[in-house]
Structure formats: C-alpha cells, structure tokens
N, C-alpha and C positions, 0 to 999 in steps of 0.2 A: 080625496086629495088630487087625483088625476083630473077629474072633471073641473075642479076649481082652477087648476093651473091652465087647463084648456080655455076656460072662460076669461081668465086674465089675459092670456095671449090673444084671444079673439078680440077683446076690447082694445088691446094695444095696437093690433094690426088695423082695426077699423079706424081708430083715432089717427094713426099715422097716415092713412090714405086720404083723409079729409082734405088736406091742402091740394092733393092731386085732382080731386074731383072739381075743385074751383077753377082749374085751368081750362081754357076754352080753345076751340078750334078756330082757325083763321076765318072760316066762312061765317062764324057766329057774329063777328064784329066788323069784318072788312069786306068790301065788294071787289071781287077779282075783275069785274067788268068796268071798274072805275079807276084806271091808272092815273097817276098825277106826278108831275115834276114840280118841285119847289126850289126856288133859289132864295136864300136868305142868310141872315146873320145869326149865329148861335148865341143863345142867351143863357142856356142852362144845360147841364149834363147830369144824368142820374145813372150810374153804373152799378145797378142793383139787380138781384134776382127777383123774379124769374126772367125779367126783360130789362135791357138797358133802354134808356130814353134820352133823346136830345130834343131840345126846344129851339125853334128859330123864328125870328121875326121876318115875315114875308110882306113886302110892299105890293098891294094889289093894284090893278090898273087905275082905280079911282084915287090912289094915293093913301088909302087907309092901310095901316100896318096891323097884321094879324099874327098872333103868336101861335105857331103850330107845334103840336106834340108828335114826335116821330118814334114809334116803337121799333126797337132793334131786337136782335136775338139776345140770348143770355150772355152775361159778361164772359164766361168761360168760352163759349162758342166764338165770341168776337175776338178774344185773345188768340184762339187757334187760327183765325183768319187774318191775323196781323193787325187788328185794330186795338188801339190802346186809348184809355180815357184821356191821356195827355195829347192825343191827336185832335181833340175837340175843345180847345180853349174858347171861352166866351169871346165874342167879337169876330170869330173866324167866319168868312163867307164860304158857304157850301151849296152844292146842288144835291138834292135828295130825290130819288125816284121811289115810288111806292104805290100803295092802294088806299083809297079813301075809306074812312069809317062809314058804315051803313047808316049811322044815326045823324049824319050830316055835320058832326062837330069838326073842328079844326084838328083832326087826328088822322094820322096815316100809319100804315104798317110799312116800314121802309124796306126796300130791296137792295138799294145801293146808294152810296154817298161818294161824290166827287169832291176831293180836297183841292185847295189852291195849288198844291205842289204837283198836281196832275194824277195823283192816285185815284183810281175808281175802285172802291171796295164794296164787296157784298156784305150786307148788314144782318144776315141771318133771318130773313123774313120767315114768318110761320106759314106763308103760302107755299104749299108743296110744289106748285107749278111756276114759282117765281124764277126769273132768269138767275142762274147761278146757284139755285137751290140744290142741295145734295139729294140725289134720287136713290 
C-alpha cells in the first residue's frame, strides 16, 4: 500500500511539473545584444499567464506598418509594479524598449513602456540584466 501511494504521488508531482519545464530562459528566445525601441499604436492586449502581451502597429521608415508582439512579465508582477490592463487601451500611442527575438520575428521582450501621460514603467522583462530588473 505504501509503495502504491508513493507511485501515485510521484506521478502527480511529475505531471504537475510539466508546465514548468515548458518555460524558457530569456536567452533562449531573445538577444540581449539587440536592444530596440518601438513607437506605435496599441492594437491588442493579452493580460494572461505566464506573460502579458501587448501588440502595436509600428510604421517603418518605408511607410509599411508592422504589428509587433511585446512580451511583458506576468500579470501579477505587472500589477505589483503599478501596471493595469486598463492602462493599455487599443489606439493608445506608446514607446516600448526591449530586446529583439533571435528568430527575427516582429517580437520583443519588453523592458519598459512610456505612456502618453509621462509614466515610464518597467514591464517585468525576463532578462535578468534589463534596466529596472529586480536583482
């Protein structure tokens, strides 16, 4: 009976840890040597775990508009830093600093966002060396 209970607990702990193993380090997806600043118009906000996302249309120098995906920290971490989903209504013009995706896609890991009201907020970057990151 004891060994069966142990097996059940072992399987339960193994299954519970699977989602954790899917989480990745900053350096697996983003290039710390490729900082970028984007200025654009918010089109969409996803305030979901494990990361919040904002999407913005950015007009390039050739006039083409590209929709960028910006990864933020977790919604709980963002709330602790004073960011609310309501701070990001579609149509808002923002400036976002971050690091480019290694795969060249229009995706960045955001480090800060400047809102039109002058607030410059840390976005919970997963880069441990990002400006504003908790050490």
